[in-house]
N, C-alpha and C positions, 0 to 999 in steps of 0.2 A: 370722303371715306374711301371711294373706289379708287381714286387717283393715288392715295396714299398706297394702298394695297398693290396696285400695278407697280409702282416705283419699287416697293420691297421685293416683289415677284422678280423683277429684272435684275436686282442687285444681287439675287442669290443664284443667278445663272451662272455657272463656271465657264470661263474661256476655254480651258482645256482641262483634261484629267490631271489631279493633282496627286502627288506622292508625297507621303510622310515617312520618312526613315525610322528604323527603329534605334540607330544610334547617330547622335549629331556631335562632331567634334567642333568646339567653339573656336572661331578665329577671333573674335573680340569678347569682350566682357558680358556683352547684352545680347539675349536670344531674341529674334525678330521674326515676325510672320513668314518671311520668305525662306529663313532657316528651317521651318517646321514643314511648311506646305510648299514643297519644291515643285516649281511651275506656276506658282501664283504670280498674278501681274498687278495687283492692286497696290495701294499704298503700303510701304514697308514699314509696319509699326512695330516699336518694342514692344514684348510681351512680359519678360521678366530677367532678372539678372540672378543667373544660378550660382551656385557656390564655385568660388575660385580654388577651393582646396581638393574636394573630391567629387566624384560623379553624383549626378542629381538624376532622379526618374520622374517623368510626367507620365502618369497613368492615362489609359485610353480615353477615360471618362472626363479627364480634365482637358485633353486635346480636343475632343468633340466640343467642351464649352467654349475654348478658345475660337473654335471654327464658327460657332452660332453667335457669339459676342461681335465677330468682325464680318458677318453675313458672308461666310465662306462655306460653300455648298459642299460638305465632304462627310463622309460616313466611315468609320472604322471598318477595315477589311477583316475578313474571318481570321482569326487567330492573333490579331493584333492587340499586344498587351500594353503598349505605352513607348515612350522615348527615353533612352538612357543618353544623358547629356554630359559629355565629358569636358572638362574645365579648359580654358585657354591657357596656353604658355607660349613664350617665344619660341619654343620648338615646333610646336602645333601650327602656329601660323605660317611656318615654312614647310608644312607637310607637301610632299609631292602627290600627284595625283595617284599614283600606285598606293602610296601609304593611305590616302583617304579612302582609297577603294577597298583596301584590307580592313580598314576600320568598321566601313559599313557591312562588309560580309561577315565579318565575326570569324567564327571557328570553320566556315566553308572552305573546302580544299577544291581547287580549280585551276585551270591552265587557259591562258590566251591563245588565240588562233595566231598564225604567222602575221597576218594583215593586222590584227589588232597591237601585236608587239610592234610592228613598224609604226603604227599611228601613235602609240604610246611614247615611242621615242620623239615623237614630234611635238606632242601637246603636254607630256608628261609633267614637265617643270613649270608649266603655266598654272601659277596659283590662282588664278581668276576663272579657271575652268571650273564649273558647277556639275554635280551629279544631280540629273534631273529625274532619271527614272531606272529601277532596277527590276529585271523580270528573270525568274529562274524557274525551271521545273526539274524534273528528275535527272536530266542529263545536259541541257543546254542553259547557258547563262547570256543575258543581253542588258547591256548597261548604256543608257544614252547620258550624255554629257554635252555641256554647252559652254562655249567661250564667250569672252566679255561683248563680243559683237552680235551675239544671238546665233551663232553657226552650231547646229548640232552634229553630234559625232555619235556612231554607233559602236561599242565594244563588244565583241563577241568572244565567248571561251565555252570550254566545256567543263562540267562539274565532275569531279572526281569521287566517284561512290566508294565506299568504303564496305568490305565484306564481313559479316559476321561468321566466324569460325569457331569449333569448339576446341578447347584445350584443357589440360589438367589444372585443377584448382591447387594442388599440392603435388611435389615431386613423388613419381613412383618407380620402383625398381623393376628389374627384369624379372619375368614370371608373374607379376601381379596381373589379375583380370580385372579389367576397367568395368567399373560399376556406373551408373548414370549419376551417382552422388559425386563422384570423382571429376566431374566434367563442369566448367563454366564456359561463358562466351566472351570473346574479345573482338574489337574491330581491327580491320588489316586493310590497308589500301591497296596491296599488291599480295598475290598468293601465288606460290610455286605449284607447277602443275601436279605435283605428287601429294599435296597438302589434303588431307581428309576434311570435308567440309560439312558433314552431317553427323549429329551424335549417333546415330544408329549405325555408323560405320566404325564406330569406337566401341560401344558398350558390348562387352562380352569378349572383347579382343584380349590378349595377353601382350604384355610389354616384351618386346624383343631386345631393345637395347640396355645396356647395364642400368641407365636410368633416364627418365624424361623429366625435365625440370617443369615447374608449374609456368603456365601462361605463354608458353610456346608452342609455334604451329606444330602438329603431328603428322609425319609423312607416313604414307601407307607401307613405306619398309620400316617403319618404327614399331610396328605391331604385327601380330600373326594371330590367326584363328585359335580360340582357346581350346585347349583338350579337355575332354570330358574325363578321360582316364590317362595316367602317365605310367610309363614302363616301370615296372617293380613297385608300384604304389598299392596299398591296400584298399580294396573295392568292396562292394556290397553286390552279391550275385541275387538276381530276383527271377524267380520262376512262378507263373501264374497261368491259371485257365479259368473258366467259368466259375468253377466251385473250389479252387485252390490257390492260395497265395504263400509262397515259401520263401525265405531268404538264408543266405549263409555267407560267410567271409570267403572273399577271394584275392587273388593277386592279379594286377595287370601284367601281362608280358610286353606290351606294346603300347605306344601313345595311340589314343583314339579320339577322335572327335564326334560330336553329336551324330548319332544315327549311323555311325559308321561300325562295321563288324570287326571284332579284335579278338585276339587268343587271350583267354585268361586261365587263371589256375585255381580249380576248387580246393580250397585249403582242407575241407573235410575229406575229401576222396583222394586227393592228390591227383585228379586227373586233368589234364590240358584239355579244354573246350573252347568252343566259340560262342560269342554272345554280341548282342548290339548294344551300343553305348546309349542310354536314355537319359543320362543326366551326369551332374558332377559325381564322379566315383560309383556311378550305377550302372550296371551292366545285365541286360535281360538274356536269360538263357531259356531253352525250351525243356517243358516237363517229361515228355515221354521217354528221351533216352538218358540226358545227363541226370536230371534229378532222381530218376529211379535208380541209377548207378549209385548216385550219391547216397541214398537212404538205404539200400542194401548192404554198402560197405561201412554204414556207420554203426 
């Protein structure tokens, strides 16, 4: 019994780290162990015959069972969901290395180094070159491939990150004050220097252009600081102290931003006075002079 146990332990020791791709493009009608466990050097047994008409999916739990049944020491890495198997076709069997790399990488956006571009020109049309391992982090991409005689080549590239930028969820016209509810986010691969990248750079701003379309980047020149008051606009004048709070109607005589001092007209007294913008169409004035004059003349 001890001898049997020793033999089983030896069989479970891998010769090298194995890589299981998330996507397999079939070259024949039958899926084999070496198709699934890239870098496997044991007997290449057939596993199953996937659909010839549509993609098949092998969940991670089933891949693990295949490994255990064939004494392959492999554990699903974190985040591994399974394998998508794409059917074989005459066109797929002639896929170049570049096309197979695109298939494996899916929606990832990347660019090769000049050295890798030169290497791909030499080995890119060799259909016997196999993808052995794919390593990627937030910026770098490294892929190991192997030709028919067992020689490895390292392909290196840069991952192109996408930026999340705030945009309008619907078109807005000139003069509209942007609210948080007007915004959504989109991914962009490249951003012009003037594009606003944070939502707090837009909320509270006023549209300067005739119209800004939905889901397009917004340049800092497209918006301007929102005015709390606008020239000739009806406003509310507020005067307050520790025990007095009074309001009356007024008219703004100039544009004013929040906390800015502007000239306004008290419509009750007809006097032109100054006050501080404290909100949309709200201007605070002082009690001792302006409001005493207002009350005495009313």
